[in-house]
C-alpha positions in Angstrom: 163.0 75.3 116.6 162.0 73.9 120.0 159.7 76.5 121.4 157.9 76.4 124.8 154.9 78.6 125.2 154.2 79.4 128.9 150.7 81.0 129.0 148.5 79.6 126.2 145.9 82.4 126.2 145.1 85.0 123.6 148.8 85.9 122.9 150.6 82.6 123.5 147.8 80.4 122.1 147.5 82.4 118.9 151.2 82.8 118.1 152.1 79.4 119.3 149.4 77.8 117.2 150.8 79.6 114.1 154.3 78.4 114.8 153.1 74.8 115.4 151.1 74.8 112.2 154.3 75.9 110.4 156.1 72.8 111.7 158.0 74.2 114.7 158.3 71.9 117.7 156.0 73.8 120.1 155.0 72.7 123.7 152.2 74.6 125.3 151.8 75.0 129.1 148.2 75.3 130.2 145.9 74.1 132.9 142.3 73.2 133.7 139.7 72.8 131.0 141.8 74.7 128.5 144.6 72.1 128.9 142.2 69.2 128.6 140.6 70.6 125.4 144.0 71.2 123.8 145.0 67.7 124.6 141.8 66.2 123.1 141.2 68.3 120.1 144.2 70.7 119.7 143.9 74.4 119.4 141.1 76.0 117.3 141.8 79.5 116.0 138.7 81.4 115.1 140.0 84.5 113.3 138.1 87.4 111.9 141.1 88.0 109.6 142.4 84.5 108.7 139.2 82.3 109.0 138.9 79.2 111.2 141.6 76.5 111.5 142.7 73.9 113.9 146.1 72.5 114.8 147.0 69.5 117.0 149.3 70.5 119.8 151.5 69.1 122.6 150.1 70.6 125.8 151.4 70.0 129.3 150.7 71.3 132.9 154.3 71.2 134.0 157.6 71.1 132.2 159.3 68.4 134.3 161.0 65.9 132.0 160.7 68.1 128.9 163.8 68.8 126.8 165.5 72.1 126.9 164.0 74.8 124.7 165.6 77.0 122.2 163.1 79.8 123.0 160.6 80.2 125.7 157.7 82.5 124.9 156.5 83.9 128.2 152.9 85.0 127.7 151.5 84.9 131.2 149.9 87.8 133.0 152.5 90.1 134.5 151.5 89.2 138.1 152.4 85.6 137.4 156.0 86.3 136.1 157.8 85.0 139.2 155.7 81.9 139.4 156.2 81.2 135.7 159.9 81.7 136.1 160.0 78.8 138.6 157.8 76.7 136.3 160.0 77.0 133.2 163.3 76.2 134.9 163.3 72.5 133.7 163.5 73.6 130.0 166.0 76.5 130.4 169.4 75.4 129.2 172.6 77.5 128.9 171.6 78.7 125.5 167.8 79.1 125.9 166.3 82.5 125.2 163.5 83.6 127.4 161.3 86.1 125.4 158.7 88.0 127.4 155.6 88.9 125.4 153.8 90.4 128.4 152.2 93.7 129.3 154.3 96.2 131.3 157.9 97.3 131.3 159.5 95.5 134.3 159.0 91.8 133.5 162.4 91.6 131.9 164.0 92.9 135.2 162.2 90.2 137.1 163.4 87.5 134.7 166.9 88.9 134.8 166.9 88.2 138.6 165.7 84.7 138.2 168.0 83.7 135.3 171.2 84.8 133.7 170.4 88.3 132.4 171.8 87.4 129.0 169.1 84.8 128.5 166.3 87.3 128.8 164.8 88.9 125.6 162.2 91.6 125.4 159.3 91.8 123.1 155.9 93.2 122.4 152.9 91.8 120.7 150.3 93.7 118.8 147.3 91.5 118.7 143.7 91.5 119.8 142.8 87.9 120.8 141.4 86.0 123.7 140.3 82.5 124.9 136.7 82.2 123.7 136.2 78.8 125.2 138.5 75.9 126.3 140.7 75.1 123.3 139.5 78.0 121.3 141.3 81.2 120.6 139.3 84.1 119.1 141.5 86.4 117.0 140.0 89.8 116.2 142.7 92.1 114.7 146.5 92.6 114.2 149.0 89.8 114.9 152.6 91.0 114.8 155.5 90.9 117.2 158.6 93.0 117.8 161.4 91.5 119.8 165.2 91.8 120.5 168.0 91.1 122.9 168.1 93.4 125.9 171.7 94.5 125.1 170.7 95.5 121.5 172.6 92.7 119.8 171.4 90.2 117.2 172.3 86.6 118.2 171.8 83.4 116.3 168.7 82.6 118.4 167.2 86.1 117.6 167.5 85.5 113.9 166.3 81.9 114.1 163.1 83.0 115.9 162.6 85.7 113.2 163.0 83.1 110.5 160.5 80.8 112.3 158.0 83.7 112.5 158.4 84.2 108.8 157.7 80.5 108.1 154.6 80.9 110.3 153.3 84.0 108.5 153.8 86.1 111.7 154.9 89.6 110.9 158.0 90.0 113.1 160.5 92.9 113.5 163.9 92.7 115.2 164.6 95.7 117.5 168.0 96.8 118.6 166.5 99.0 121.3 163.8 96.8 122.7 163.5 98.9 125.9 162.3 101.8 123.8 159.9 99.5 122.0 158.5 98.2 125.3 157.9 101.7 126.5 156.2 102.8 123.2 153.7 100.0 123.6 153.3 100.7 127.3 152.3 104.3 126.9 149.7 103.4 124.4 148.4 100.3 126.2 148.1 101.9 129.6 146.0 104.8 128.2 143.8 102.6 126.1 143.4 99.9 128.8 142.5 102.5 131.4 139.9 104.2 129.3 138.1 101.1 128.1 138.1 99.5 131.5 137.1 102.6 133.5 134.2 103.4 131.1 133.3 99.7 130.2 133.1 100.9 126.6 135.0 99.9 123.4 137.5 101.9 121.4 134.7 103.5 119.3 133.6 105.6 122.2 137.2 106.7 123.0 137.4 108.1 119.5 133.9 109.6 119.4 133.3 111.1 122.8 135.5 114.2 123.3 135.7 113.8 127.1 136.8 110.2 126.8 139.4 111.1 124.2 140.7 113.7 126.6 140.8 111.1 129.3 142.9 108.8 127.0 145.2 111.7 125.9 145.8 113.0 129.4 147.0 109.5 130.5 149.2 109.3 127.4 150.8 112.7 128.1 151.6 111.8 131.7 153.1 108.5 130.6 155.3 110.4 128.1 156.6 112.6 130.9 157.5 109.5 132.9 159.3 108.0 129.9 161.3 111.2 129.5 162.2 111.2 133.2 163.3 107.5 132.9 165.5 108.4 129.9 163.9 105.8 127.7 164.7 107.9 124.6 161.2 108.0 123.0 161.2 110.3 119.9 158.8 113.2 119.4 156.6 111.1 117.0 155.3 108.7 119.6 152.2 110.6 120.4 151.3 110.9 116.8 151.8 107.1 116.2 149.6 106.4 119.3 146.9 108.6 117.8 147.2 106.8 114.5 147.1 103.3 116.2 144.0 104.4 118.1 142.3 105.5 114.9 143.2 102.2 113.2 141.6 99.8 115.7 138.3 98.1 115.1 135.5 100.0 116.8 134.4 97.1 118.9 137.8 96.3 120.4 138.4 96.4 124.2 141.6 95.9 126.2 142.4 92.8 128.1 142.2 94.9 131.3 138.5 95.4 130.4 137.9 91.7 129.8 139.4 90.7 133.1 137.4 93.4 134.9 134.0 92.5 133.6 134.7 88.7 134.0 135.7 89.2 137.6 139.3 88.0 137.1 142.5 89.3 138.6 143.7 92.3 136.6 147.1 93.6 135.5 146.4 97.0 136.9 149.5 97.0 139.1 151.8 96.4 136.2 150.1 99.1 134.1 148.7 102.1 136.1 150.2 101.1 139.4 153.7 101.0 138.0 153.2 104.4 136.4 151.9 105.9 139.6 155.0 104.6 141.5 157.3 106.0 138.8 155.6 109.4 139.2 156.2 109.3 142.9 159.9 108.3 142.3 160.5 111.1 139.8 158.3 113.6 141.6 156.1 114.0 138.5 152.4 114.5 139.1 150.2 111.8 137.5 146.7 112.9 138.5 144.8 111.2 135.6 146.7 107.9 135.9 146.2 107.9 139.7 142.4 108.6 139.3 142.1 105.6 136.9 144.2 103.4 139.2 142.2 104.4 142.3 138.9 103.9 140.6 139.8 100.3 139.5 142.0 99.2 142.4 139.2 97.5 144.4 138.7 95.2 141.4 142.3 94.2 141.1 141.9 90.8 142.6 138.5 90.2 141.1 135.0 91.7 141.7 134.9 92.9 145.3 132.3 91.6 147.7 129.9 94.3 148.8 129.2 94.7 152.5 125.9 93.3 153.8 
């Protein structure tokens, strides 16, 4: 398959590198020192699970002049969705599938306004990985994807991508109700991200400190009320699966929200807690815990704030 990866960080870099190593025709979009390193030495994957390996890659800054893609993997931060949509236009042909592997539950709506809605696919990734240095992706745990067509069907492109993932040793699952899948990850991610970012502590402490566990669970419960109001159709077992996932994570893991916070980078807070707070206002559902986390982190959303003299 001809695959274009827009956003070559922890998610796009890791999955794109595995697809490239398996022989798929992958083009990576990157910038700055990361782009330069990828052009010079390829992508180095430093995995706690799979060991260390390197793959040569085709990396570009813009997609002008590139051939149309079969699939675009959109892996940019949620606040860059609109800009990325404009960037990828040169490679979007009439049959191109645009698969969002982003945090949040409204990226697909944004893409549906920028392109034909039938071209947009939804997906979630379960992976802990990040850019360790230019040209180097550190992979810590997990590494699977779930994706599907927004209308619930299975097209030739859907199956072709699943087959490509199988060749690349990427565990992949096709979903016929991807909106439900997006929300199930969203409720877990928002609670976990808020807790690790607010406390600046890894998963271990969320599990071991009772008050932190309550902070996590109260966020989760508020999110489940929002999902019910939005008629997402989550089943009664979601909370239990979130508890099991929390228990399974490596004790030193953090969220990407935490990493952006402590490194002074722009955060996806608006797509996570901000979106949830706005939904609460829309449905007249109180979200006191989600609002408290949102308010406590909001001054950091655009990076570390400058203190007054």
